[in-house]
Every structure is written in C-alpha cells, then in structure tokens.
VOGU-3710 file (C-alpha; in Angstrom, 3 decimals, decimal comma):
1> xxxxxxxxxx> 3,840/-37,036/4,063  1,213/-39,791/4,088  -2,386/-39,444/3,000  -3,467/-38,946/6,603  -0,879/-36,267/7,474  -2,127/-32,700/7,729  -0,216/-29,463/7,220  -1,299/-26,218/8,867  -1,657/-22,898/7,075  0,586/-20,467/8,949
11> xxxxxxxxxx> 0,271/-17,263/6,920  -1,289/-15,613/3,869  0,971/-14,771/0,925  0,926/-11,437/-0,879  -1,468/-12,672/-3,582  -3,877/-14,210/-1,078  -2,952/-17,907/-0,991  -2,499/-19,671/2,323  1,038/-20,974/2,938  2,153/-23,973/5,003
21> xxxxxxxxxx> 5,390/-24,209/6,981  7,123/-25,998/4,109  6,040/-23,342/1,572  3,047/-25,062/-0,004  0,535/-22,543/-1,398  -3,158/-23,404/-1,028  -5,835/-21,037/-2,429  -8,768/-19,894/-0,279  -7,308/-21,042/3,028  -6,915/-19,169/6,309
31> xxxxxxxxxx> -4,320/-19,416/9,089  -5,096/-22,480/11,144  -6,713/-24,426/8,291  -5,372/-27,975/7,867  -4,453/-29,319/4,431  -4,167/-32,994/3,522  -1,804/-34,417/0,901  -4,713/-34,786/-1,525  -5,597/-31,079/-1,130  -8,605/-31,549/1,135
41> xxxxxxxxxx> -8,941/-28,669/3,593  -10,259/-28,738/7,155  -11,241/-25,265/8,213  -9,672/-23,806/11,323  -10,753/-21,091/13,776  -9,809/-18,186/11,463  -11,761/-19,380/8,421  -14,802/-17,126/7,934  -17,979/-17,562/5,920  -17,715/-15,135/2,963
51> xxxxxxxxxx> -20,412/-12,440/3,175  -20,890/-12,169/-0,605  -22,496/-14,758/-2,883  -20,057/-13,837/-5,680  -16,931/-14,820/-3,726  -14,490/-16,221/-4,800  -15,348/-15,884/-8,507  -15,561/-12,068/-8,433  -12,187/-10,387/-8,757  -13,203/-7,503/-6,493
61> xxxxxxxxxx> -12,230/-9,449/-3,335  -9,642/-12,131/-2,633  -9,819/-12,586/1,147  -13,427/-12,821/2,294  -12,647/-16,253/3,769  -10,457/-14,663/6,475  -11,804/-13,523/9,834  -11,086/-9,948/10,935  -8,053/-10,903/13,019  -6,377/-12,778/10,173
71> xxxxxxxxxx> -7,172/-10,068/7,640  -5,658/-7,390/9,915  -2,582/-9,593/10,358  -2,344/-9,932/6,566  -2,473/-6,146/6,088  0,291/-5,632/8,639  2,326/-8,550/7,306  2,309/-7,147/3,767  3,986/-3,969/5,021  6,450/-5,557/7,449
81> xxxxxxxxxx> 7,350/-8,336/5,010  8,087/-5,927/2,161  10,358/-3,875/4,424  12,143/-6,974/5,692  12,847/-7,941/2,098  14,779/-4,676/1,738  16,549/-5,062/5,075  14,541/-2,260/6,721  13,082/-2,553/10,226  10,746/0,203/11,469
91> xxxxxxxxxx> 11,078/1,364/15,063  7,319/0,912/15,532  4,548/-0,885/13,652  1,278/0,815/14,555  -2,054/-1,036/14,726  -3,620/-1,369/11,273  -6,719/0,518/10,238  -9,297/-1,656/8,453  -12,257/-0,097/6,615  -15,704/-1,514/7,397
101> xxxxxxxxxx> -17,740/-3,358/4,753  -19,805/-1,344/2,252  -17,809/1,878/2,563  -16,044/1,985/-0,829  -16,908/5,362/-2,350  -15,039/5,043/-5,645  -15,457/2,083/-7,974  -14,790/1,128/-11,596  -17,034/-1,588/-13,068  -17,383/-2,997/-16,553
111> xxxxxxxxxx> -20,593/-3,381/-18,529  -21,157/-5,718/-21,467  -24,193/-6,158/-23,707  -25,244/-9,326/-25,529  -28,611/-8,804/-27,189  -31,061/-7,629/-24,548  -28,869/-8,795/-21,673  -26,555/-6,290/-19,976  -23,999/-7,533/-17,450  -22,403/-5,105/-14,983
121> xxxxxxxxxx> -19,752/-6,030/-12,455  -16,121/-6,841/-11,750  -14,147/-9,309/-13,843  -13,817/-12,846/-12,592  -10,537/-13,484/-10,749  -7,877/-14,261/-13,373  -10,297/-13,837/-16,282  -12,042/-11,264/-18,455  -15,466/-12,810/-17,794  -17,743/-10,391/-15,963
131> xxxxxxxxxx> -19,565/-11,307/-12,769  -23,073/-9,856/-12,967  -23,417/-8,310/-9,520  -26,537/-9,003/-7,492  -24,872/-7,740/-4,301  -21,570/-6,231/-3,174  -20,063/-6,408/0,295  -17,567/-3,569/-0,216  -19,342/-0,936/-2,331  -21,212/1,910/-0,623
141> xxxxxxxxxx> -24,938/1,174/-0,887  -25,538/4,455/-2,713  -23,266/3,296/-5,518  -24,595/-0,252/-5,658  -28,160/1,075/-5,853  -27,360/2,307/-9,374  -26,127/-1,025/-10,725  -29,609/-2,409/-11,427  -30,999/0,743/-13,065  -27,797/1,087/-15,115
151> xxxxxxxxxx> -28,557/-2,192/-16,856  -31,671/-0,566/-18,309  -29,791/2,553/-19,391  -26,988/0,531/-20,953  -29,519/-1,419/-23,011  -30,196/1,905/-24,756  -26,728/3,478/-25,079  -24,353/0,477/-25,241  -24,072/-1,134/-28,693  -24,648/-4,882/-28,905
161> xxxxxxxxxx> -21,596/-7,081/-28,298  -19,692/-4,133/-26,888  -18,261/-3,339/-23,448  -18,100/-0,101/-21,498  -16,642/1,211/-18,265  -18,883/2,377/-15,431  -17,006/4,641/-13,013  -18,693/6,023/-9,920  -17,546/8,305/-7,102  -19,324/9,686/-4,060
171> xxxxxxxxxx> -18,666/13,421/-3,876  -20,114/16,375/-1,960  -23,265/16,524/-4,105  -23,918/12,766/-4,373  -22,958/10,202/-7,019  -20,667/11,264/-9,862  -21,131/8,856/-12,788  -18,801/8,498/-15,782  -19,733/6,110/-18,622  -16,951/5,294/-21,107
181> xxxxxxxxxx> -17,404/3,444/-24,371  -21,112/4,145/-24,833  -22,827/5,496/-27,945  -25,605/8,075/-27,613  -27,455/8,221/-30,917  -30,889/9,671/-31,446  -33,419/11,524/-29,333  -34,483/8,485/-27,304  -30,944/7,771/-26,138  -30,330/11,416/-25,336
191> xxxxxxxxxx> -33,547/11,646/-23,332  -32,721/8,409/-21,513  -29,542/10,000/-20,146  -31,378/13,007/-18,757  -34,199/10,898/-17,341  -31,725/8,591/-15,610  -29,786/11,481/-14,047  -32,938/13,147/-12,760  -34,586/9,950/-11,521  -31,546/8,961/-9,477
201> xxxxxxxxxx> -30,514/12,414/-8,306  -27,021/12,229/-9,751  -24,489/14,877/-8,854  -23,138/14,644/-12,389  -23,409/12,397/-15,433  -20,528/12,337/-17,901  -20,148/10,194/-21,013  -17,139/9,416/-23,175  -17,950/8,030/-26,608  -14,260/7,812/-27,465
211> xxxxxxxxxx> -13,407/11,457/-28,052  -13,170/12,708/-24,480  -15,580/13,221/-21,573  -18,745/15,260/-22,112  -20,827/16,330/-19,135  -24,552/15,788/-19,759  -25,893/16,581/-16,295  -24,487/18,734/-13,477  -27,055/20,780/-11,515  -24,325/22,130/-9,212
221> xxxxxxxxxx> -20,577/22,305/-9,675  -19,145/18,915/-8,655  -16,783/19,153/-5,667  -15,037/17,111/-2,998  -13,962/18,578/0,326  -10,687/18,167/2,179  -10,086/19,865/5,502  -13,341/21,768/5,039  -12,307/23,144/1,636  -14,392/22,299/-1,440
231> xxxxxxxxxx> -12,351/21,520/-4,561  -13,649/21,053/-8,097  -13,751/17,347/-8,983  -12,759/16,234/-12,502  -14,773/13,152/-13,579  -13,464/10,073/-11,729  -10,461/11,919/-10,352  -8,473/10,152/-7,640  -10,026/9,829/-4,190  -8,981/7,637/-1,305
241> xxxxxxxxxx> -11,179/4,544/-1,476  -13,099/5,113/1,775  -13,741/8,184/3,954  -12,470/6,403/7,073  -9,367/5,212/5,214  -8,653/8,781/4,161  -9,111/9,937/7,764  -6,674/7,275/8,991  -4,028/8,310/6,454  -4,513/12,014/7,172
251> xxxxxxxxxx> -4,357/11,397/10,920  -1,078/9,506/10,599  0,429/12,263/8,445  -0,800/15,049/10,692  0,606/13,309/13,766  4,038/13,130/12,158  4,380/16,816/11,318  6,083/19,431/13,470  3,814/22,047/15,003  5,130/24,868/12,831
261> xxxxxxxxxx> 6,915/25,442/9,551  6,158/25,131/5,867  5,334/21,696/4,452  5,735/20,322/0,925  3,012/17,944/-0,308  4,437/16,090/-3,313  2,140/14,136/-5,669  -0,591/16,160/-3,964  -3,552/15,266/-6,186  -6,617/17,362/-5,389
271> xxxxxxxxxx> -5,225/18,280/-1,977  -6,170/15,402/0,310  -3,232/16,200/2,575  -2,344/19,759/1,535  -5,746/21,066/2,605  -6,149/18,814/5,636  -2,818/19,911/7,147  -2,663/23,420/5,704  -5,030/25,285/8,039  -2,718/27,857/9,583
281> xxxxxxxxxx> 0,533/26,892/7,875  1,968/27,410/4,365  1,944/24,388/2,053  3,694/23,896/-1,258  1,735/21,324/-3,308  3,134/19,745/-6,481  1,332/17,469/-8,942  1,836/16,421/-12,565  -1,843/16,427/-13,636  -2,779/19,924/-14,798
291> xxxxxxxxxx> -6,559/19,723/-14,283  -6,079/18,517/-10,726  -3,607/21,277/-9,870  -5,933/23,930/-11,263  -8,820/22,574/-9,194  -6,703/22,618/-6,032  -5,426/26,123/-6,738  -8,955/27,464/-7,239  -10,351/25,739/-4,137  -7,491/26,863/-1,926
301> xxxxxxxxxx> -7,824/30,396/-3,262  -11,550/30,575/-2,476  -10,849/29,358/1,063  -7,909/31,773/1,447  -5,530/28,954/2,301  -1,792/29,487/1,956  -1,316/26,737/-0,609  1,100/27,233/-3,504  -0,081/24,694/-6,099  2,552/23,871/-8,714
311> xxxxxxxxxx> 2,060/21,893/-11,942  5,258/19,852/-11,883  6,243/16,394/-13,098  8,108/15,026/-10,093  9,398/12,032/-12,027  11,160/14,185/-14,593  11,793/17,218/-12,424  11,896/16,275/-8,730  12,546/18,927/-6,126  16,280/19,392/-5,542
321> xxxxxxxxxx> 17,920/19,296/-2,081  18,158/23,093/-2,143  14,410/23,373/-2,732  13,562/20,657/-0,214  15,615/22,168/2,593  13,184/25,094/2,821  10,583/22,824/4,416  10,067/21,602/7,954  8,529/18,397/6,575  7,707/16,688/3,291
331> xxxxxxxxxx> 4,614/14,606/2,546  4,870/12,092/-0,312  1,865/10,314/-1,847  3,131/8,829/-5,129  1,420/6,334/-7,459  2,050/2,587/-7,206  5,473/2,779/-8,846  6,795/4,814/-5,924  8,874/7,984/-5,961  12,413/6,853/-6,723
341> xxxxxxxxxx> 13,561/10,039/-8,472  12,222/12,275/-5,695  13,478/9,969/-2,953  17,025/10,118/-4,353  16,866/13,904/-3,973  15,401/13,633/-0,461  18,251/11,307/0,485  20,670/14,181/-0,222  18,552/16,762/1,617  18,284/17,740/5,284
351> xxxxxxxxxx> 14,482/17,665/5,644  13,864/16,616/9,273  10,567/14,737/8,725  9,149/12,769/5,793  5,624/11,329/5,875  5,383/8,836/3,016  1,882/7,656/2,027  2,055/4,537/-0,137  -0,416/2,313/-1,983  2,244/-0,330/-2,697
361> xxxxxxxxxx> 4,328/-1,857/0,130  6,911/-3,176/-2,353  7,768/0,182/-3,953  7,597/1,862/-0,529  10,125/-0,610/0,839  12,530/0,075/-2,030  12,262/3,826/-1,461  12,576/3,348/2,312  15,854/1,481/1,810  17,270/4,518/-0,043
371> xxxxxxxxxx> 16,223/6,886/2,748  17,509/4,652/5,534  20,786/4,190/3,676  21,129/7,990/3,583  20,711/8,342/7,336  16,972/8,582/7,875  15,312/6,390/10,479  11,963/4,760/9,757  10,258/5,695/13,004  6,862/4,122/12,326
381> xxxxxxxxxx> 4,603/2,516/9,768  0,798/2,591/9,889  -0,808/-0,142/7,716  -4,203/0,739/6,211  -6,592/-1,762/4,638  -9,236/0,401/3,030  -9,671/-2,037/0,131  -11,291/-4,508/2,483  -10,876/-8,214/1,668  -8,468/-7,438/-1,189
391> xxxxxxxxxx> -4,706/-7,914/-1,327  -4,272/-4,158/-1,919  -2,634/-2,565/1,142  -1,712/1,044/1,926  0,388/2,643/4,637  2,006/5,745/6,077  5,692/5,586/6,885  7,314/8,315/8,983  11,041/9,041/8,577  13,142/11,255/10,801
401> x> 16,554/12,707/9,987
//
C-alpha cells in the first residue's frame, strides 16, 4: 500500500476498534471511515460527533463516535459473531433494542480526594486515572444531579489521598446511594450525612467504612417493583441497567413462554423475570444470594404470588434433569461467566422451552453450543444494547426442544 492508498473500515471489533478488510485495527473509527498508511483517518457517513465532552478519555463509553445505525449493527454483530465462533446459527436474529441516552439507572463511580479537591467519575479508558465528570450522556439526570453535591460531602467524609466508591440506583422511592470507603468521624461529619440525604430527597443513604454497610437514612423501606410487585432492595443490588432494557428483555422472555405450565427462573435475582411472568402461573425461582432470595420471597408473599423462592447455588448444585422436567419452560439469567453446570443438566433434560438471558455473548455462545449439540434448536436471539455506546451487549436466546 502506498502513502496515498486508503483502506475502508468495514466493521467494529468486540473491543470497539474499527477493522479494515485486511484485519488492521484502528481505534475510534466507524464503518465507512477511510484510513491512510500513515494512520490518518477520513471520516465516512457513519462517523458521529460524540455527545459527551469526556469521550474518548472516559472509560464509561467506547463507541460514541458511531451513528445509531452502526451502533445497532455492532450490538447485533457481537451476538451473531460469538455464535458463529461456536458453530451455532440461530433460526432468527430479531431487531436489536437500543436504550436511549441518559437512561442508565444504576451506576458505580469512584471518588478520590487530594487536599480540598474531590474528583468523581469513571476511570480513564485503560487507566486508573479518574475523569472528573462535568456531564454524562448515559446516566439518568437524577443520578448525575448528585455528582456535584457529592464532591462537597466527600470533602468531609473522605480522608485525604484516599478513594471511595459511589454507587447509585434509581428505585421506587428515588435515589439509593451507597458510599464505600468513607470515614465518618465526629459530629460534623455525621450531621453532613443527614443534611445531604434530606437536602437531596434520597430514598436511602448507606455507608460502608470497611466493616459492612450501615444505613444512615431511609424514610421508607427501599423497594424496586417487578410486574407490579414491590420487593425489598438491598443496597446496590442488581438491577437491569435501564428500565426500557429490562422491558425489552422481559418482553422477549414472556413471548417465548407457553401459555400455561410452571416455569423455573434460575439465577432469578430479586425477581425481574419471576414476578413479571408469574402473574397467574406458578414459578420456581432459584438464586445463590441469600439476602436477595429473602427479599423476593417476602415481596411475592405480600402480593400473594405463587413463587417458590429457593436459596440454591446453581453452580455447585444445579437442578437435575428429574427436577427440570417438571417445568414447561426454564428461564436462565446467569452472571457473565454463563451457566455451564446448569446447561449440562438442561442438555440431558426434556424441557421444551429455554429462554436464556445473557450479559456476555461469548459465554452464551459456549452454552448454546452445548444445548444445540444435545438436540435443542436456537430459534431466535434478541440483542439488547442497554449499556449505550459501550461494548457491553446483552441478549435473549430462545431454545426449543
């Protein structure tokens, strides 16, 4: 290639780099961009102006330079490409769901203090250096509104030259705030916590000074609702990242289930799926985290739902084929590592429908290969990009026996 030759970016790789036809990786490029031998880039029709002043330094987003069409193609490509790598072809690839900007309802930031200066934000891409956020294109405005005031609070409760975690969730009552790594010493610091919670109308304020979470403010019991059922919410418990993303996942699962029959929801968490699909049908819900299971059990009991919540480690003690065959369908929503142990049992079972919710296309594809090898067909996949402008992709895969 001469100095005047140009190569075209044809796709976006899993980690966000643009890739040319001959496999050259070029950061911060979009499909249709042209790359010269010296690395100079001419932007093409799919290269967008990033909406955030912190891009690309901030590690919260990797793909703000893509237009909506290219980002949706990336989300779908991550799912289809991972499956192809395992030799699995779905019968149908459904249109992807992409969350709008500024809808993220759950976020973990870091805070650092150096003298009087407090920095709060995400880490720089590929670094531990914090980006001090002055705006955020993905965070719900109600969460971002606390970032500025939190700098003042952290100046009181965060020791100098120390770092802390700032974890926020939007729940039924408002913003649930968990501060980890702070030190509350003396009356002034204690009063600052209460004043902050009242001034900003927090749903709950919890601190962890290193010996476990302590709730300092909770006017009403903190809850989240699924399928119209309020469930107690442990501080910074798992929630789907956006309300619309949750609705897309739930809709795909609900559409896969038979009209009648008991359903097993494995790795059920607080009941995102168990409660959304369990109005009028029995649901067995299994989860390894005890506090989460207890919250689900109590919420389902108050709502008189037929949910049998079971504290069970599905990695060490997956449901056996005999247990699985009692159900008309199984819903799986495992962590990023996937559900290999449970999938091996499902492969030996006769469950007619499996709806697999995944936050990692690679581990999903490995598990899908086991199920397809055992006679299941992958009828559809629904890609979901609720972590907008990031390389993190989710999906629902539906298997039929």
